[in-house]
N, C-alpha and C positions, 0 to 999 in steps of 0.2 A: 273648627278647623285647627284654630291656632293649639286648644289644649291637645288636640289629638296627634297635631305635627311634634309637640313636646313631649307627650308619653311616648311616642315612636321613637324619638330621638334617646330617651332615658331608656327605654328598653334595649335599642341598640347599643348604648353604653355597657349597660348590664350584662347583655348577651358577649359584648367584647372581653370584659373583665373575666366571665365565666371561662371563655376560650383559654385565655391566658392562663387562669389557675389551672384548667385541665390539662393543659401542656405542660406545665410546670410539676404536676403530679406524676404525669406520663413520663417526662424525662425522669422524674427522681424513682421511678419504679423499674425503668429499662436500667438505670445506672446501678440501683441496687442488683437487680438479675445479672448483670454483667458481673459487677464485683463477685458474687455469688460462684460464677463461673471463671472468675481468674483465680479464685480461692483454690477450687476444686480443680486446677491447672498447677497451681503451686504445689499441691498436696501430692501431684502425681507428676513429677517433673521428667520423666520418660516416657509419658504416655504422650504421643504426639498427635493423638485427635483430640484430646482435652485443651493442648496447646493451641490447637488450631481452633477449638470451640471458643478459646479464650480471646483469641485474636478477632474472629468473628463477631462476638458481644461487643469488644471495643469500637471495633469499626463501624457498629449499628448505632451506637451512641455517640460517636467522634464529632458531628456536623455540630451537634448541639451543646458538648460537653467540652471545654478546654484540656488540652494536653492528653487525649486519649490517642490520637493517630500514632506518637511514637511510642506509647504502650502497646497500641496493636502490632504494630511494625515487628516490636521486640518478642513478642508470643508467636509472631509468623514466623519469625526466623527460628526461635526454638523447634517449632514443628517442622521446620525445613531439614535443620540439622537432623532430628530423628529420622524424617524421612529419607535423607540422603543415606545415612548409616544403614540403613536396611540392605542386607543383602538381596534379596529378593523383593520387591514392590507387589507387596501384599494386598494393598488398597490403592485408593487415589489420593492419596495423602499430600502426595509431592506434586501433583499436577493442581491438585484444589488449592495449596497453600500458594502455588506460584500466581494462580489464579486471582488468590485473595490479594496479595502485594501489590498484583497490577491494578484491583480495584482501589485500594488503597491510596496508591501513589495518583491515580487518575484522579480520586475526590482531590488530593493536596494540589493537583494542576500539574504535576510532576509527567508532563508526556512521555519522555525520553525512558524513564522507569519502566511507569504502566506500560507501554509498548515492549520492552525487553521482557518482562516477567509475562507478558502475555504469551509472548512466543516460546518461551521455558515451558509455560504450561502446556502447550501443544505438543512441544518435542516429549515431556514427561508422559503425556498419554500416548503419544505413538509407542515410545520406548515400553510401556507397560501392556497396552493393549494391542498394539501392532497398527501398521499404517492404515490398515483397509478396514480396521473396526469402525462401525458405524458413529460411534462416541467420537474416535478420533477425528473423522472425518467431520463431523457435525463442529468440535471444537475447532478445527482449521476454518471451516467457514466462518465462524461467527469472528474468530480473530482477526480473519481477512476483510471481511466489513467493517468491523472497529478501527482496524488500522487505517482503512481509507479514508475514515470519517474523521480521524484524528490526527493522521501524521501529514507531513507535508509531501512528502515523497510518495506516490501513489503506488509505485512499484513494489513497495513493501507488504501492502496488504492485497494488492492486485495477484501476487506470485500464490499466496496462501488461497484465495479463491479459485482461482485457475486449479491449483494442486487437488483441492476438495473434490471440483466435479471430475477431473482426470480420475483421483484414486476411487470415486464413487462407481465410475465406469467401470473401472479394472478390478475393483474388489471380487471376489467371488459372490455368487446371486446370494447367499445365506448369510453375507456382510453387509450387503449393501443399504444404504437407507433407500426405501420402497419407492418412495414419492417424491425423491429427488428432483424430478422433472418439473413439479410444480413452482420449483423454486428458481427455476432458469433464467426468470426476468429478473435474477440477482447477480447471474453471470453476465448477463447484458447489460446492464449497467454499471458493473465492474470494468467491464470490457470498455464501455463507452467512456467511463471517467478516465481510462488508461489510456485511450486514444487520444482525446482531450489534452492531457498532459502531454503526450508524445507530439502531439500538433503542436502546442506551444514551445517545446523543446526543440523543435526542428521549424521554427518559424524563420530562422535566418541562416539556413544550411545550404551549402550548394554540393554538388559530386565534383570531385576532380579526379582527372584520370592524365597518363602521360600518352603523347603522341609523339614520335620522331625526337624523343628524348628531351621532351619540354611538358613542361605543366599546365593544363587546361582546366577552365571552370566549366562545366555545362550548365547553360542557362537555359536551355530550352530541348523538351523533345518532343516527341508527337503528342504525350500526354498530359506535360507539364512546363510550365516555365517560371522563372525566376518572380516574384511577387505572391507565390501561393507558397504555403509552409511545404517543405520536403516531404510530403504524406502521401501515400495513396499514388505516387508517380510510377512504381513499377506494376500493379497490381492491374490495370487494365490491359497491360500487353501480356500478362500472364495468363489473364482469362480469354484471350484470344485462342484460335486455332492454333496449329504449327504452320499449317499452309499461309494462314493470314499474316502470322508472325515475319514469316521469310519472304513473304512478299513485299512488304512494308519497312523491312529493317534499313536502318539508316535515312530515315526521311526524318524532317524537321528538326534537324538538331542544328544547334547553335550554340558555339562556345565562346569564352573568352579569356585572354591571355592575362599574365600577370599587370600589363601596362594598362587594362582596362579596355583593349579593343576587342570588339567582337566579328565575328566572321559566322557566316551561313555554311555550314558542310553540304558538299555535293551526296546525292546517294550513296555512289560510290566510296567516298571519303567517310561518310557517316558509319559506312559498312565495317570500316577499319578502327573507328575510333569506339574501342572496346572498354567498358570501365571493368577492368580486370579484378577479381577477387580471389587470388593464387590461397595457396596454402600456406599456414605460418606456423611457427613453433615457438616456444619458451625457451629463453635464456635464463636458466636457472640462477645463474651470478649476478645478472644486472635484474631479474623479475622481468624481464620486457618481452614482449613478442616480437618475434623478428619475421620478416615476411621479404619478398622480392621487391626492389626500389621502383618497377613499374605498377605496384597495387595500386588501385584506386581507394578512396576515402571520400569523407564528407568533411568540409570546412565551414566553420561558423565564423561568420561576417560580423563586426560588430553593426548594431542597428543603423547607424546613420550612414555607413557606408554600403549597406545594402539598400537603404532607400534610396539613395544617391544611384547606385548600379540598378535597380528599377527602373528608374526614371530614364536613365540614358539608353536601357535596353529597349525601353517603349519606343525611345526617338529612332532608333535603330530599326525596328519593325516597322514602324511607320513611315519611314524613308520612300519614296516614289522611286 
């Protein structure tokens, strides 16, 4: 048994050594092939596809060979310059090169650059193929899902996912991705991720409205109260019938003034306490949106202030 164990260990060591040698040979072979592709690109400096091929070949060995990322980026930018100079996009060189640059930067851990080039790739595909082309829609969907997975702000990727499904629905029948419905779970998951981010962003939000010239915070409605993230606070009422909305309008509203004092409104008072969202316009000089002083808005409390307010609100509600 001891001899068998020794032989087994010896065999493992030999196999490991063989694997290392095989990997070295493979890296060397790939490097030689990449250099041949690079040489061909250098011999044809105005051929964008050959510059792209060189960049792709160098990218494939970059993880195992020092200094290749910079070379890959250099050849990719040569391909990019050639593609941009084309008066008419005759191929997908521009979109493919943007996509390759995105992959290179992602391999390097440069997320911002990777995301920027990913979106540029989709823009290039849309410009050449059209917004409703199946390839454009596919590229936008893949980009959106990738952005959601790597970029801190979920909105950036979600917008692409949403547009991909919307565009596929609006595309001419002969342009659509035929089995997009099989992937609607991707849309649902993206929506859930967006709702999660939205919920977290509105964890400490409260609505503000004007009544009798004074500012008040709404801390309770029929379907929501402070202590819950300000999410889905309007949907329940929107889903009710017009008759039911009118019958219960103004009920269960509690407000708070700037002094932190709570007041429960009567149904009649509640019907007058409207959270107005009037029209607005852009001031092109100041680049600000302007609206009436009575317009409602959301106010985001500091976490400690919010938690203290929740505690006092619960005391107010539980008073006998």
